[in-house]
N, CA, C and O of each residue as an XYZ file, in Angstrom:
640
protein
N      58.251    101.374     74.730
C      58.941    100.093     74.801
C      60.213    100.260     75.623
O      60.944    101.240     75.483
N      60.449     99.304     76.459
C      61.684     99.367     77.223
C      62.808     98.690     76.438
O      62.563     97.974     75.467
N      64.027     98.928     76.874
C      65.185     98.438     76.115
C      65.281     96.917     76.149
O      65.803     96.320     75.207
N      64.792     96.278     77.203
C      64.847     94.816     77.276
C      63.981     94.186     76.183
O      64.394     93.224     75.535
N      62.783     94.728     75.982
C      61.893     94.218     74.942
C      62.477     94.464     73.553
O      62.400     93.593     72.686
N      63.056     95.633     73.336
C      63.669     95.934     72.042
C      64.838     94.995     71.771
O      64.986     94.502     70.653
N      65.670     94.741     72.777
C      66.792     93.812     72.600
C      66.304     92.397     72.334
O      66.916     91.673     71.548
N      65.207     91.985     72.978
C      64.640     90.658     72.724
C      64.137     90.560     71.289
O      64.366     89.555     70.616
N      63.461     91.590     70.825
C      62.963     91.592     69.437
C      64.134     91.542     68.465
O      64.100     90.791     67.490
N      65.163     92.332     68.723
C      66.337     92.322     67.847
C      66.983     90.947     67.820
O      67.371     90.468     66.754
N      67.103     90.305     68.978
C      67.712     88.973     69.044
C      66.903     87.956     68.259
O      67.469     87.143     67.528
N      65.588     87.993     68.401
C      64.728     87.058     67.663
C      64.857     87.283     66.163
O      64.930     86.322     65.397
N      64.885     88.538     65.738
C      65.009     88.849     64.310
C      66.353     88.374     63.767
O      66.421     87.794     62.683
N      67.431     88.625     64.529
C      68.764     88.206     64.076
C      68.835     86.690     63.955
O      69.349     86.175     62.963
N      68.329     85.973     64.943
C      68.357     84.510     64.862
C      67.438     83.991     63.759
O      67.738     82.979     63.126
N      66.330     84.674     63.528
C      65.448     84.287     62.420
C      66.132     84.460     61.073
O      66.048     83.587     60.208
N      66.813     85.597     60.898
C      67.550     85.823     59.649
C      68.688     84.807     59.495
O      68.962     84.336     58.391
N      69.342     84.478     60.601
C      70.404     83.470     60.544
C      69.840     82.114     60.157
O      70.465     81.389     59.383
N      68.676     81.755     60.677
C      68.048     80.482     60.328
C      67.675     80.443     58.845
O      67.868     79.428     58.177
N      67.144     81.549     58.341
C      66.817     81.611     56.913
C      68.085     81.466     56.081
O      68.078     80.786     55.055
N      69.173     82.100     56.512
C      70.441     81.974     55.805
C      70.956     80.545     55.786
O      71.467     80.083     54.766
N      70.826     79.838     56.908
C      71.265     78.434     56.967
C      70.412     77.577     56.044
O      70.935     76.725     55.324
N      69.110     77.796     56.061
C      68.213     77.021     55.180
C      68.560     77.276     53.718
O      68.615     76.335     52.925
N      68.795     78.527     53.352
C      69.144     78.841     51.966
C      70.510     78.265     51.593
O      70.703     77.831     50.457
N      71.457     78.255     52.528
C      72.763     77.661     52.245
C      72.639     76.167     52.011
O      73.276     75.630     51.105
N      71.819     75.480     52.822
C      71.600     74.048     52.619
C      70.938     73.814     51.266
O      71.331     72.908     50.531
N      69.934     74.627     50.933
C      69.263     74.518     49.636
C      70.250     74.700     48.490
O      70.189     73.988     47.488
N      71.154     75.652     48.646
C      72.160     75.902     47.613
C      73.099     74.704     47.470
O      73.358     74.248     46.356
N      73.604     74.197     48.584
C      74.561     73.090     48.516
C      73.922     71.813     47.992
O      74.587     71.018     47.328
N      72.647     71.605     48.280
C      71.958     70.420     47.758
C      71.808     70.518     46.246
O      71.943     69.520     45.538
N      71.530     71.711     45.755
C      71.271     71.876     44.329
C      72.519     72.092     43.483
O      72.455     71.950     42.262
N      73.641     72.427     44.088
C      74.834     72.602     43.272
C      75.892     71.544     43.569
O      77.040     71.664     43.141
N      75.494     70.508     44.307
C      76.450     69.434     44.586
C      76.817     68.751     43.274
O      75.939     68.460     42.462
N      78.114     68.493     43.059
C      78.509     67.860     41.804
C      77.994     66.431     41.721
O      77.887     65.733     42.729
N      77.681     66.015     40.516
C      77.218     64.658     40.296
C      78.388     63.697     40.221
O      79.548     64.089     40.353
N      78.060     62.422     40.004
C      79.103     61.404     39.927
C      79.915     61.549     38.644
O      81.089     61.183     38.594
N      79.282     62.083     37.619
C      80.001     62.232     36.357
C      80.594     63.638     36.248
O      80.132     64.576     36.897
N      81.608     63.756     35.431
C      82.283     65.033     35.265
C      81.515     65.983     34.355
O      81.735     67.193     34.407
N      80.632     65.467     33.534
C      79.877     66.287     32.594
C      78.434     66.403     33.075
O      77.645     65.479     32.882
N      78.080     67.525     33.699
C      76.705     67.667     34.184
C      75.737     67.799     33.012
O      76.087     68.311     31.949
N      74.531     67.331     33.229
C      73.502     67.431     32.206
C      72.907     68.831     32.210
O      73.150     69.619     33.124
N      72.138     69.126     31.194
C      71.488     70.431     31.106
C      70.520     70.617     32.266
O      70.377     71.724     32.784
N      69.846     69.527     32.682
C      68.926     69.631     33.808
C      69.661     69.989     35.095
O      69.159     70.777     35.897
N      70.855     69.412     35.300
C      71.640     69.730     36.492
C      72.092     71.190     36.458
O      72.062     71.881     37.476
N      72.506     71.648     35.290
C      72.945     73.040     35.159
C      71.773     73.987     35.421
O      71.931     75.003     36.097
N      70.590     73.651     34.881
C      69.409     74.489     35.115
C      69.018     74.488     36.588
O      68.617     75.523     37.120
N      69.128     73.341     37.252
C      68.803     73.267     38.680
C      69.769     74.109     39.498
O      69.368     74.780     40.450
N      71.038     74.072     39.126
C      72.033     74.870     39.831
C      71.760     76.360     39.641
O      71.775     77.131     40.600
N      71.512     76.752     38.397
C      71.238     78.166     38.109
C      69.952     78.618     38.794
O      69.876     79.734     39.309
N      68.954     77.757     38.799
C      67.695     78.096     39.464
C      67.864     78.268     40.963
O      67.276     79.172     41.558
N      68.671     77.398     41.583
C      68.904     77.495     43.028
C      69.624     78.788     43.372
O      69.253     79.481     44.320
N      70.639     79.106     42.611
C      71.383     80.340     42.864
C      70.488     81.551     42.628
O      70.535     82.511     43.397
N      69.681     81.518     41.584
C      68.801     82.640     41.280
C      67.781     82.866     42.390
O      67.533     84.006     42.783
N      67.193     81.795     42.891
C      66.206     81.922     43.970
C      66.848     82.524     45.207
O      66.279     83.414     45.839
N      68.031     82.039     45.552
C      68.693     82.524     46.760
C      69.103     83.982     46.607
O      68.924     84.773     47.532
N      69.642     84.342     45.466
C      70.051     85.728     45.255
C      68.859     86.676     45.276
O      68.905     87.729     45.911
N      67.798     86.299     44.581
C      66.615     87.161     44.563
C      66.015     87.304     45.951
O      65.632     88.402     46.354
N      65.929     86.201     46.684
C      65.387     86.270     48.032
C      66.265     87.141     48.915
O      65.765     87.967     49.679
N      67.570     86.954     48.809
C      68.486     87.727     49.637
C      68.391     89.210     49.329
O      68.302     90.037     50.237
N      68.411     89.539     48.059
C      68.396     90.948     47.683
C      67.086     91.612     48.062
O      67.092     92.687     48.663
N      65.975     91.000     47.727
C      64.701     91.687     47.902
C      64.102     91.481     49.281
O      63.649     92.444     49.899
N      64.087     90.266     49.775
C      63.409     90.020     51.046
C      64.286     90.379     52.240
O      63.900     91.186     53.085
N      65.453     89.778     52.299
C      66.295     90.007     53.473
C      66.816     91.434     53.538
O      66.766     92.064     54.595
N      67.312     91.948     52.427
C      67.824     93.314     52.432
C      66.708     94.305     52.741
O      66.906     95.247     53.508
N      65.543     94.093     52.149
C      64.405     94.952     52.441
C      63.985     94.869     53.895
O      63.688     95.885     54.523
N      63.960     93.655     54.429
C      63.590     93.480     55.829
C      64.593     94.153     56.752
O      64.214     94.817     57.717
N      65.862     93.978     56.453
C      66.896     94.601     57.282
C      66.790     96.126     57.225
O      66.902     96.788     58.257
N      66.582     96.680     56.054
C      66.443     98.133     55.943
C      65.219     98.652     56.683
O      65.286     99.689     57.343
N      64.102     97.942     56.577
C      62.888     98.340     57.292
C      63.124     98.285     58.794
O      62.717     99.191     59.521
N      63.782     97.222     59.263
C      64.054     97.109     60.696
C      65.015     98.193     61.182
O      64.840     98.736     62.273
N      66.014     98.505     60.386
C      66.950     99.567     60.773
C      66.222    100.893     60.905
O      66.413    101.618     61.881
N      65.394    101.207     59.929
C      64.652    102.465     59.984
C      63.673    102.451     61.165
O      63.548    103.449     61.875
N      62.984    101.335     61.376
C      62.000    101.265     62.462
C      62.669    101.428     63.824
O      62.194    102.200     64.658
N      63.764    100.711     64.056
C      64.430    100.809     65.355
C      65.103    102.173     65.537
O      65.178    102.680     66.657
N      65.581    102.755     64.467
C      66.166    104.088     64.571
C      65.108    105.117     64.939
O      65.337    105.969     65.798
N      63.962    105.041     64.297
C      62.876    105.974     64.604
C      62.389    105.760     66.036
O      62.140    106.726     66.756
N      62.251    104.481     66.457
C      61.826    104.226     67.833
C      62.835    104.766     68.835
O      62.459    105.348     69.852
N      64.123    104.570     68.543
C      65.153    105.068     69.452
C      65.153    106.594     69.503
O      65.354    107.186     70.564
N      64.928    107.224     68.359
C      64.888    108.692     68.333
C      63.685    109.228     69.092
O      63.788    110.237     69.790
N      62.560    108.567     68.960
C      61.351    109.033     69.640
C      61.466    108.832     71.146
O      61.103    109.714     71.924
N      61.969    107.674     71.553
C      62.016    107.387     72.984
C      63.101    108.164     73.712
O      62.907    108.566     74.859
N      64.238    108.383     73.064
C      65.331    109.065     73.760
C      66.156    109.853     72.760
O      67.207    109.399     72.308
N      65.673    111.036     72.421
C      66.332    111.833     71.394
C      67.706    112.328     71.829
O      68.629    112.381     71.016
N      67.851    112.686     73.082
C      69.098    113.261     73.575
C      70.290    112.339     73.413
O      71.381    112.792     73.067
N      70.097    111.043     73.660
C      71.197    110.094     73.555
C      71.535    109.745     72.105
O      72.619    109.231     71.829
N      70.630    110.017     71.194
C      70.807    109.584     69.820
C      71.199    110.695     68.863
O      71.129    110.515     67.647
N      71.605    111.830     69.384
C      72.018    112.931     68.511
C      73.245    112.545     67.685
O      73.326    112.872     66.501
N      74.183    111.862     68.300
C      75.410    111.483     67.591
C      75.118    110.492     66.465
O      75.675    110.617     65.374
N      74.254    109.513     66.717
C      73.941    108.554     65.660
C      73.175    109.216     64.527
O      73.374    108.875     63.361
N      72.305    110.155     64.858
C      71.574    110.887     63.820
C      72.531    111.742     62.999
O      72.394    111.833     61.779
N      73.491    112.363     63.659
C      74.488    113.170     62.964
C      75.351    112.293     62.051
O      75.615    112.664     60.907
N      75.787    111.142     62.546
C      76.613    110.259     61.709
C      75.815    109.700     60.537
O      76.365    109.523     59.450
N      74.530    109.419     60.737
C      73.687    108.961     59.630
C      73.562    110.056     58.574
O      73.603    109.772     57.377
N      73.412    111.286     59.005
C      73.346    112.406     58.067
C      74.646    112.578     57.293
O      74.627    112.853     56.093
N      75.777    112.416     57.980
C      77.076    112.533     57.304
C      77.234    111.441     56.251
O      77.697    111.707     55.142
N      76.848    110.206     56.598
C      76.928    109.107     55.627
C      76.008    109.379     54.438
O      76.385    109.121     53.294
N      74.811    109.896     54.697
C      73.888    110.208     53.598
C      74.475    111.283     52.681
O      74.345    111.200     51.460
N      75.117    112.284     53.268
C      75.759    113.324     52.465
C      76.897    112.736     51.640
O      77.042    113.067     50.463
N      77.717    111.857     52.249
C      78.812    111.215     51.510
C      78.291    110.360     50.357
O      78.862    110.354     49.266
N      77.204    109.643     50.613
C      76.616    108.825     49.536
C      76.157    109.725     48.396
O      76.384    109.409     47.228
N      75.515    110.841     48.722
C      75.079    111.776     47.685
C      76.243    112.372     46.906
O      76.176    112.505     45.685
N      77.314    112.729     47.616
C      78.493    113.290     46.949
C      79.114    112.261     46.015
O      79.418    112.567     44.862
N      79.305    111.033     46.515
C      79.917    110.004     45.674
C      79.035    109.633     44.494
O      79.545    109.339     43.412
N      77.719    109.643     44.683
C      76.823    109.362     43.562
C      76.955    110.449     42.497
O      76.977    110.152     41.303
N      77.043    111.707     42.930
C      77.204    112.808     41.981
C      78.541    112.773     41.271
O      78.620    113.033     40.070
N      79.588    112.454     42.004
C      80.925    112.401     41.407
C      81.033    111.261     40.397
O      81.646    111.423     39.341
N      80.444    110.117     40.713
C      80.630    108.931     39.874
C      79.623    108.806     38.745
O      79.614    107.791     38.049
N      78.783    109.795     38.542
C      77.801    109.679     37.470
C      78.451    109.663     36.089
O      77.862    109.136     35.145
N      79.632    110.221     35.949
C      80.310    110.187     34.656
C      81.713    109.619     34.751
O      82.552    109.895     33.894
N      81.982    108.821     35.796
C      83.345    108.325     36.007
C      83.678    107.185     35.050
O      82.796    106.594     34.427
N      84.950    106.896     34.951
C      85.394    105.820     34.061
C      84.948    104.463     34.558
O      84.684    103.567     33.756
N      84.858    104.290     35.895
C      84.409    103.004     36.440
C      82.964    102.753     36.050
O      82.621    101.656     35.610
N      82.112    103.762     36.206
C      80.708    103.566     35.844
C      80.543    103.370     34.338
O      79.669    102.620     33.903
N      81.380    104.041     33.539
C      81.318    103.832     32.091
C      81.752    102.418     31.732
O      81.154    101.785     30.862
N      82.810    101.912     32.412
C      83.276    100.549     32.143
C      82.224     99.532     32.558
O      82.015     98.543     31.856
N      81.553     99.759     33.694
C      80.492     98.858     34.121
C      79.307     98.915     33.167
O      78.670     97.896     32.904
N      79.012    100.094     32.652
C      77.916    100.233     31.694
C      78.230     99.513     30.391
O      77.336     98.954     29.756
N      79.505     99.525     29.988
C      79.893     98.820     28.768
C      79.769     97.313     28.929
O      79.577     96.603     27.942
N      79.876     96.810     30.158
C      79.758     95.375     30.415
C      78.317     94.910     30.398
O      78.052     93.718     30.552
N      77.385     95.824     30.214
C      75.991     95.426     30.110
C      75.128     95.885     31.266
O      73.924     95.628     31.262
N      75.691     96.548     32.247
C      74.897     97.061     33.361
C      74.168     98.321     32.931
O      74.603     99.024     32.019
N      73.067     98.597     33.589
C      72.375     99.847     33.309
C      73.200    100.993     33.876
O      74.074    100.785     34.718
N      72.919    102.182     33.417
C      73.693    103.346     33.851
C      73.544    103.577     35.353
O      74.524    103.882     36.032
N      72.331    103.434     35.875
C      72.105    103.646     37.303
C      72.854    102.619     38.133
O      73.484    102.968     39.132
N      72.792    101.343     37.728
C      73.516    100.298     38.458
C      75.014    100.550     38.427
O      75.700    100.345     39.428
N      75.518    100.988     37.298
C      76.947    101.252     37.183
C      77.370    102.408     38.086
O      78.426    102.348     38.715
N      76.562    103.447     38.152
C      76.887    104.586     39.016
C      76.810    104.178     40.482
O      77.667    104.568     41.275
N      75.811    103.412     40.848
C      75.678    102.959     42.233
C      76.860    102.068     42.609
O      77.410    102.194     43.704
N      77.251    101.169     41.707
C      78.382    100.279     41.999
C      79.680    101.060     42.148
O      80.436    100.821     43.089
N      79.947    101.974     41.251
C      81.185    102.741     41.353
C      81.159    103.678     42.566
O      82.200    103.928     43.174
N      79.983    104.195     42.920
C      79.867    105.008     44.129
C      80.143    104.180     45.369
O      80.824    104.633     46.289
N      79.616    102.973     45.393
C      79.854    102.084     46.525
C      81.321    101.728     46.673
O      81.840    101.665     47.788
N      81.986    101.498     45.560
C      83.421    101.187     45.603
C      84.203    102.383     46.149
O      85.057    102.220     47.020
N      83.918    103.561     45.649
C      84.620    104.758     46.117
C      84.353    105.055     47.582
O      85.274    105.408     48.318
N      83.103    104.917     48.019
C      82.757    105.169     49.411
C      83.406    104.134     50.329
O      83.860    104.469     51.423
N      83.447    102.885     49.886
C      84.123    101.850     50.673
C      85.604    102.180     50.860
O      86.142    102.056     51.961
N      86.250    102.600     49.783
C      87.681    102.940     49.876
C      87.883    104.099     50.844
O      88.793    104.056     51.673
N      87.051    105.133     50.754
C      87.167    106.271     51.664
C      86.980    105.845     53.121
O      87.789    106.199     53.978
N      85.927    105.095     53.400
C      85.668    104.675     54.776
C      86.738    103.716     55.286
O      87.069    103.733     56.472
N      87.282    102.884     54.403
C      88.358    101.976     54.798
C      89.615    102.760     55.173
O      90.263    102.454     56.174
N      89.956    103.761     54.380
C      91.130    104.591     54.671
C      90.936    105.331     55.995
O      91.864    105.414     56.800
N      89.739    105.866     56.222
C      89.468    106.545     57.488
C      89.597    105.585     58.660
O      90.156    105.939     59.698
N      89.078    104.365     58.497
C      89.175    103.373     59.575
C      90.624    103.001     59.864
O      91.005    102.861     61.026
N      91.436    102.838     58.819
C      92.855    102.503     59.020
C      93.584    103.646     59.722
O      94.364    103.413     60.646
N      93.336    104.863     59.291
C      93.983    106.029     59.920
C      93.581    106.128     61.391
O      94.424    106.364     62.257
N      92.298    105.948     61.664
C      91.852    105.997     63.059
C      92.449    104.867     63.878
O      92.812    105.068     65.037
N      92.556    103.681     63.292
C      93.146    102.555     64.017
C      94.615    102.807     64.331
O      95.102    102.417     65.392
N      95.308    103.447     63.425
C      96.740    103.717     63.644
C      96.939    104.792     64.701
O      97.786    104.646     65.583
N      96.169    105.864     64.622
C      96.419    107.015     65.487
C      95.630    107.021     66.791
O      95.975    107.777     67.700
N      94.600    106.219     66.916
C      93.793    106.267     68.130
C      94.511    105.651     69.328
O      94.266    106.063     70.462
N      95.389    104.678     69.105
C      96.130    104.088     70.218
C      96.972    105.113     70.950
O      96.819    105.261     72.162
N      97.860    105.829     70.264
C      98.653    106.849     70.954
C      97.813    107.989     71.526
O      98.135    108.523     72.587
N      96.743    108.363     70.830
C      95.896    109.447     71.327
C      95.195    109.021     72.607
O      95.100    109.805     73.551
N      94.702    107.784     72.648
C      93.974    107.318     73.814
C      94.860    107.182     75.044
O      94.350    107.212     76.164
N      96.181    107.032     74.872
C      97.070    106.981     76.019
C      97.042    108.302     76.787
O      97.162    108.321     78.012
N      96.884    109.404     76.052
C      96.834    110.710     76.702
C      95.430    111.052     77.213
O      95.278    111.802     78.178
N      94.423    110.501     76.567
C      93.044    110.806     76.969
C      92.671    110.037     78.227
O      92.112    110.601     79.168
N      92.989    108.731     78.238
C      92.650    107.892     79.386
C      93.885    107.811     80.272
O      94.900    107.224     79.897
N      93.784    108.392     81.417
C      94.899    108.370     82.358
C      94.583    107.383     83.461
O      93.484    107.373     84.015
N      95.554    106.563     83.764
C      95.342    105.544     84.796
C      95.576    106.099     86.168
O      95.442    105.378     87.157
């Protein structure tokens, strides 16, 4: 496959996912629009909860699954077609996978995961949530540090 065809497929998929998101947003707003009265009926509350549940389940299982499958498929295609150019992305993916494993191991008995478990979450969900929070904080701090220091560093690297 050439890069033009891959970019066309990616564009179609992105616009398709955006269209599904717009349709689901319209569905949500239609079903949770407030009524004329201040006290909604049980049927209105059930319709609102049902609309939110459908959208959340679809988003989590269908869209997230589709996005993950597409990421893996395009990554494998890119690696097969041009391995030399993709060494850095493969290395960064490996580093992220190692960080996820480390944070999952660290947070298996953390206070955050215990607090989430006490709120009614399963132990695995609590560990995944606390791992995600910790990994987000780490990556955010790294991004801020790089944003602060890359400007002065790049002045010396790129000479006019």
